[in-house]
C-alpha positions, 0 to 999 in steps of 0.5 A, spaced: 500 500 500 502 506 498 501 512 503 501 518 499 502 526 501 500 529 495 494 529 490 490 522 489 491 522 481 491 517 476 499 518 476 499 516 483 495 510 482 499 507 477 505 509 481 502 505 487 501 499 482 508 500 479 511 500 486 508 494 488 510 490 481 517 493 483 518 491 490 513 485 490 510 482 484 516 481 479 519 477 485 513 473 486 510 472 479 517 470 475 513 468 469 508 473 469 506 476 462 499 479 464 497 483 470 490 484 472 487 490 476 480 491 479 478 498 480 472 502 481 469 506 476 471 513 479 476 517 483 484 516 480 483 510 477 476 511 473 474 508 467 473 514 463 480 518 466 484 518 460 490 520 464 489 513 468 489 509 461 496 513 458 499 512 465 497 504 465 500 504 457 507 507 460 507 502 465 505 496 460 511 499 456 516 499 461 514 492 464 512 488 458 506 486 461 499 486 458 495 490 463 488 487 464 483 492 467 476 490 470 472 496 473 467 495 478 460 498 475 458 505 478 456 505 485 458 498 486 465 499 489 462 495 496 463 489 492 470 490 492 471 484 497 479 485 497 479 492 499 473 492 504 477 486 508 484 489 507 481 496 510 478 493 516 484 489 518 488 496 517 483 499 522 483 494 527 491 494 527 491 502 528 485 502 533 487 507 539 494 508 536 496 516 535 497 517 528 502 522 530 507 522 523 507 519 516 512 514 518 507 512 524 501 511 519 506 507 514 508 503 520 501 501 523 499 499 516 505 495 514 504 491 521 497 489 519 496 481 518 491 476 519 490 469 521 488 467 514 495 470 512 494 477 510 501 481 510 500 488 508 506 492 505 506 499 506 511 505 503 511 512 503 510 516 497 513 523 497 512 524 490 508 530 487 503 529 482 500 534 478 492 535 478 488 537 472 493 534 467 489 534 460 491 528 455 491 530 448 487 526 443 493 524 439 496 521 446 490 517 447 490 514 440 497 512 442 494 507 447 494 500 445 487 498 448 483 492 446 476 493 449 473 486 452 466 484 448 463 485 455 462 492 457 468 494 454 468 501 457 469 497 464 473 491 461 479 492 457 487 490 456 492 495 455 498 492 451 505 494 451 506 498 444 513 493 443 508 487 441 
């Protein structure tokens, strides 16, 4: 989990995914050629955000991974069981603890575990992320995006441009 100190933008969301891949994913999934992301339809990883898709394209190009994105339909983020289970354990872990610094927050999140094997990795992201970046049509057209037959506006794959 990335704990940011700046704006919650599409670039921050993709930086969090990149960080996970570099620190954990690549080592755990040596044979991976595809990454699947489930996301809400709003916020920094919304299905309509052009910057989200452009930033994912950069990640796909850097890693060589096909990135499959499955957005929860609007208004259904409550169905994201991973998110709800994760945050309930984090909230339980830091209950009654003073959140006196950024490092305290990161440490408390990172110390979260469960008897079922959940181990949370947390790090502080001190980068700045510009708000309101406009993505020109030409940049958007360069995204190697393949829409799924079932609700292609919510389900799609972004392939590396080198393929």
